[in-house]
C-alpha positions in Angstrom: 21.8 273.2 13.6 25.5 272.6 14.1 26.7 270.2 16.7 29.7 272.3 17.4 29.2 274.6 20.3 30.4 278.1 20.0 32.7 278.8 22.9 31.7 281.4 25.3 34.0 284.4 24.8 33.9 285.0 28.6 34.9 281.5 29.7 38.6 281.8 29.1 38.8 285.0 31.0 36.9 283.6 33.9 39.1 280.5 34.0 42.1 282.7 33.8 40.9 284.9 36.7 40.1 281.9 38.9 43.5 280.5 38.3 45.1 283.8 39.0 43.1 284.9 42.1 43.0 281.5 43.9 46.6 281.6 45.1 46.2 285.3 46.2 43.2 284.3 48.3 45.1 281.5 50.0 48.0 283.8 50.7 45.7 286.5 52.1 43.9 284.0 54.3 47.2 282.8 55.6 48.4 286.3 56.2 45.1 287.1 58.1 45.6 284.0 60.3 49.2 284.8 60.9 48.4 288.4 61.8 45.6 287.3 64.1 48.0 284.9 65.9 50.6 287.7 66.2 48.1 290.1 67.6 46.9 287.5 70.1 50.5 286.9 71.2 51.1 290.6 71.6 47.9 290.9 73.6 48.9 288.0 75.8 52.4 289.5 76.3 50.9 292.8 77.2 48.7 291.2 79.8 51.6 289.2 81.2 53.6 292.4 81.5 50.7 294.2 83.2 50.1 291.4 85.8 53.8 291.2 86.5 54.0 294.9 87.1 51.0 294.8 89.4 52.5 291.9 91.3 55.8 293.8 91.6 54.0 296.9 93.0 52.1 294.7 95.5 55.3 293.0 96.5 57.1 296.3 97.0 54.2 297.6 99.1 54.3 294.6 101.3 58.0 294.8 101.7 57.8 298.5 102.5 55.1 297.9 105.2 56.9 294.9 106.8 60.5 295.9 106.5 60.1 299.7 106.9 62.7 300.9 104.4 62.3 304.5 105.6 63.2 303.7 109.2 61.3 304.4 112.4 59.0 307.5 112.5 58.2 308.8 115.9 54.7 310.1 116.4 54.3 312.2 119.5 51.5 314.1 121.1 50.8 315.1 124.6 52.6 314.3 127.8 54.5 311.0 127.5 57.5 308.9 128.6 60.2 308.7 126.0 61.8 305.3 125.5 65.3 304.6 124.0 66.5 301.1 123.8 70.2 300.1 124.2 70.3 296.4 123.2 73.3 294.1 122.6 77.0 294.7 122.4 78.0 298.4 122.4 80.2 298.9 119.4 80.4 301.2 116.4 79.2 298.6 114.0 76.1 297.4 116.0 72.7 298.8 116.6 73.9 299.8 120.1 76.3 302.4 118.7 76.9 305.7 120.4 75.8 307.8 117.4 72.3 306.3 117.2 71.8 306.1 121.0 72.8 309.7 121.4 70.6 310.9 118.5 67.6 309.1 120.0 68.3 310.5 123.5 68.6 314.0 122.1 65.3 313.7 120.2 63.6 312.4 123.3 64.8 315.2 125.5 64.0 317.8 122.9 60.4 316.9 122.6 58.1 319.3 124.4 55.8 316.5 125.5 58.5 314.4 127.2 57.9 314.1 130.9 60.8 311.7 131.5 63.2 309.4 129.5 63.7 305.7 130.0 66.9 304.1 128.7 66.0 300.4 128.5 69.3 298.6 128.7 70.1 295.0 127.9 73.8 294.8 127.2 76.8 292.8 128.2 79.1 295.7 127.5 81.5 296.4 124.6 83.6 299.3 123.5 84.9 301.6 126.3 85.0 304.5 123.8 81.3 304.0 122.7 80.1 303.5 126.3 82.0 306.6 127.4 80.4 308.7 124.6 76.9 307.6 125.7 77.7 308.3 129.3 78.9 311.8 128.6 75.9 312.6 126.4 73.5 311.5 129.1 75.1 313.8 131.6 75.1 316.7 129.1 71.4 316.2 128.3 70.5 315.9 132.0 72.3 319.2 132.6 70.6 320.9 129.6 67.1 319.6 130.6 67.2 319.5 134.4 63.4 319.2 134.6 63.4 315.9 132.6 64.7 312.9 134.5 66.4 309.9 132.9 66.0 306.5 134.3 67.7 303.3 133.2 65.5 300.1 133.2 67.6 296.9 133.1 66.4 293.8 131.3 68.4 290.6 131.5 71.8 292.3 131.8 73.5 295.6 132.3 77.1 294.8 132.7 80.5 296.4 132.1 80.1 298.9 129.2 76.4 298.7 129.6 76.7 299.7 133.2 79.2 302.4 132.3 76.6 304.2 130.2 73.8 303.5 132.8 75.8 305.0 135.7 75.0 308.5 134.2 71.2 308.1 134.8 69.2 309.7 137.7 68.2 306.2 138.8 68.6 302.6 137.8 65.7 300.1 138.0 66.3 296.4 137.7 64.6 293.0 137.9 65.6 290.9 140.9 67.1 288.4 138.5 68.9 290.9 136.3 72.7 290.7 136.0 74.4 294.0 137.0 78.0 295.1 137.5 81.2 293.7 135.9 83.1 296.9 136.4 86.3 296.0 134.7 88.3 296.0 131.5 89.7 293.1 129.5 91.9 292.5 126.5 91.6 289.0 125.1 93.5 287.1 122.4 95.4 283.9 121.7 99.0 282.7 121.5 100.0 279.9 119.2 103.7 279.7 119.7 103.7 276.3 121.5 101.6 274.8 118.8 103.8 276.2 116.1 106.9 274.7 117.8 105.2 271.3 117.8 104.2 271.5 114.2 107.6 272.9 113.1 106.1 276.1 111.8 108.3 279.2 111.8 106.9 282.7 112.1 108.4 285.3 109.7 107.5 288.8 110.6 109.6 292.0 110.1 108.7 295.3 111.7 109.9 298.8 111.7 109.5 299.9 115.3 110.5 297.9 118.3 106.9 297.3 119.5 105.1 297.2 116.2 104.4 293.4 116.5 102.9 294.0 120.0 101.0 290.8 121.1 101.3 289.1 117.8 99.6 285.7 118.5 102.3 283.9 116.5 105.2 285.4 118.5 106.0 285.0 122.2 105.0 287.8 124.5 107.5 289.6 126.8 107.4 291.1 130.3 107.6 294.5 128.7 104.5 293.8 126.6 102.6 292.5 129.6 103.5 295.5 131.7 102.5 298.0 129.0 99.2 296.2 128.4 98.4 296.0 132.1 99.1 299.7 132.5 96.8 300.5 129.7 94.0 298.3 131.1 94.5 299.9 134.6 94.2 303.4 133.1 90.9 302.6 131.3 89.6 300.8 134.5 90.3 303.9 136.5 88.3 306.0 134.0 85.4 303.5 134.4 85.6 303.6 138.2 85.6 307.4 138.2 82.6 307.5 135.9 80.6 305.1 138.2 81.5 307.1 141.3 80.5 310.3 139.7 77.2 308.8 138.5 76.2 306.9 141.6 77.7 309.2 144.2 77.0 308.4 147.9 74.5 305.7 146.9 77.4 303.4 146.0 78.5 301.2 148.9 82.2 300.9 147.9 84.1 297.8 148.7 87.1 296.1 147.2 84.9 293.8 145.2 82.6 296.4 143.6 85.3 297.4 141.0 86.8 293.9 140.7 84.9 292.8 137.7 82.3 290.8 139.6 78.7 290.9 138.8 75.6 290.5 140.9 71.8 289.8 140.7 69.5 292.8 140.5 68.4 292.2 144.0 72.0 292.3 145.3 72.9 295.3 143.1 70.2 297.4 144.9 71.8 296.5 148.3 75.3 297.5 147.0 74.0 300.8 145.6 74.6 299.8 142.0 70.9 300.2 141.4 68.0 302.0 143.1 64.9 299.8 142.9 62.9 297.3 141.0 60.6 297.9 138.0 60.2 297.5 134.3 59.5 300.2 131.7 55.8 300.3 132.2 56.2 300.6 135.9 58.6 303.4 135.7 56.5 305.3 133.2 53.3 304.8 135.2 54.5 305.1 138.8 57.7 307.1 138.7 57.4 309.5 135.8 53.6 309.5 136.0 53.2 309.5 132.2 52.0 306.0 131.2 52.0 306.7 127.5 55.3 305.5 126.1 56.8 306.8 122.9 59.7 304.9 121.4 62.5 307.2 120.1 65.0 304.4 119.4 66.7 304.7 116.0 65.5 301.8 113.9 68.0 301.2 111.1 66.5 300.9 107.7 67.3 297.9 105.4 69.4 300.1 103.1 71.3 301.6 105.9 71.9 298.1 107.4 73.2 296.7 104.2 75.4 299.8 103.6 76.8 299.5 107.2 77.5 295.8 106.9 79.0 296.2 103.5 81.1 299.2 104.5 82.3 297.4 107.7 83.2 294.3 105.7 85.1 296.2 103.1 86.8 298.5 105.5 87.8 296.0 108.2 87.8 292.6 106.5 91.6 292.6 105.8 92.4 294.1 109.2 90.3 291.4 111.0 91.9 288.7 108.9 95.4 289.8 110.0 94.5 291.0 113.6 97.2 290.2 116.0 95.9 291.4 119.4 92.5 291.3 121.2 90.5 294.5 121.3 89.8 296.3 124.5 86.3 295.5 126.0 84.2 296.5 128.9 82.5 293.2 129.4 
């Protein structure tokens, strides 16, 4: 028997296969591990996106419920007292603007279930134009719907332009401590000519038109300017007085002070005929209109409308306000 072993003919092939497949196995294992990691990352990313989306939907739902992007929705049914709120300065760019107040009043009167309308007023005044528009709309609606009374209920204050609008009501109810009156017109501003002289500042302004720089705060005023401004104020004041007389009629106890711009407590205003009695919204709805269910028709500005209004006002009037040279007319 020979000591020399005969080599297995399969051995070289097996060794060759092992040496050739071993690297492929390692690569395949690495690929599987890498693919699993990638799939896990994708799954985790999908879950993150899902939860973020759910969170966003919940956040939008909460914002919609709290902020009411769609504005106020009036739900009516049955006999009720319609409420419209006039709060704050009366001006085109505020919530107490004539367009919204008039729209709310028109909706209130047009509802078949409305037994009476309460205009709840808490305003120091504002634009004579806006106040006049509200005054005329109240009178128009009262004539169109003679069976539906409109009462003003005064909160802390109903003065100047606020009272201008309120004078059109059937009756005005106040609290004893309310502030009522201030039937007058003002134009306010500043003059810096003395300060400029002290600081050695020279004003350079050129105009085309003799009165184009009327009441420029950096230029001295003249008797002609003062006379023209006073005539304009007196004219608007006369319009205000006429509106109050038409609205209040014989109830108004006229005296020189009534139209002087003074204001009084609610208790004194009843004695002077500027108001008719004492009561809040619930009292008027329950005891006067006899419809204790109160439905609010006040236009509630949506968030998008508010942003658009503020942005539009800023863009449209920013430059004008920056260069404004005279005070604006105000009923306050």
